[in-house]
C-alpha angles and dihedrals in degrees: 000000000000115000104171133305123314090244092057092049095047091048090052096047095043097044107122107256127184115238125237091261110095131174115207113244128199110271093008123103113237105238095192115049092172102069112204111018095204097154095046090051090050090048090052092051090052092047091050090061090049092050089063090068090046099052103032091075091046096049094035096225141085113274141200112219130189143160121243120220113280119263129199116201143141116281092236090055093048095048091047088065088066096042110140094009125109104252135166115223109194118186115219117202113220103213132231095012095066091228125122136217125183140220120222120209127185109243092230091056092051091052091046094052091045091054091049091048091058093048100269129132096254097261120161128201119261089236115042118223122252094245143011123269120231088257091054091048089052089050091052090054090047091053089048092055091049090052093044093067099057090036091057090047092050091052093045091079089065110018136006100245123150118203120214124181119231132192115317122237131203095212132045089224088069093059108105119217096027121107126194093242094050113119112236132195108220117205110187125196126197126212123190136167115210111305094341120122111268127244123213134222120194127208107193126195125192110237090227091057092055098046093095087059097046097117091053098042095050097046120116114259115223124183123219092247091056094062111105112237091222091055092046092050091050092050091049093051091048092050092047091053095057109122124225126190110243119196140164129217109219096178141345107200119194122215133169124260091246092055090045091054092050096052116123137174110292098028117129124224108202116225133182133188137174130246092275125049127193118260113210134201106194104313095333126091111239093189143279132302145178120245116236144116135280125187091348094307131107109260143167124225110215110232101168137022128202116223118190091338095311125124093223112160117233132185111288125246137174122260132175116236109233098191109020115173 
């Protein structure tokens, strides 16, 4: 798989790029209001692994995939890096937010995948054309749809966002809704087969589009293996010691207001209840039980437990009633 000369690839990978960590300076707009985008970087790493399964069938070879560190830069500065090069700019709608991101493909990569799609060997011309053919544009949309599925899945662990590709453009100036001064978060993914030079695919998010998700994107990511057992045990013990008020409702007689006003000391209000009475935890019904005594104290024997709203019957056991009334 040939994706340009080694010099072009090295220049692109070694070009100094600012990281996603920015400190605001006097007189300079802060492009990144989020700070450390831990969760977004973690999302990108997970997406990189999924892209391997997307592009291996397309390129017909085993691939290595990885995510580059995040970069925040002005849209004008980012698009200037591709000035004069054949590039596919594919808008990606972020439903239901109404915002849009975009995917950037190298023109040579698009032509290579198009040739492979029609049974070729993946060759690309020495001199790239000035614009994409209708077949190449259809291939760009096809690649966008292939990426949209794992991208939606990767985001689903944090937010319910569905990505949908739009119409590709050959120039960033044709992208509607993007201004040169807009701050963009660039997530770059590398694909390489064996010792071949890698190619890169960028998924770019406007900073303004991600502001509603700032608390999620800036949160610390902690793997399960990094949780200390002592801390986990302490948390479990604390949770298990939380106390809940348990009560039973023996009867709820109903009388008229006139009868209520005439009540006096010594009057008897008749009540009746069945064999089983409800056992409540807070406002929720835990189950049913039979009133009786145990060790000389009033108690309720649980005869039925409710699980997730069901009246499924479970083995009975004895329980003291803490607040019988």
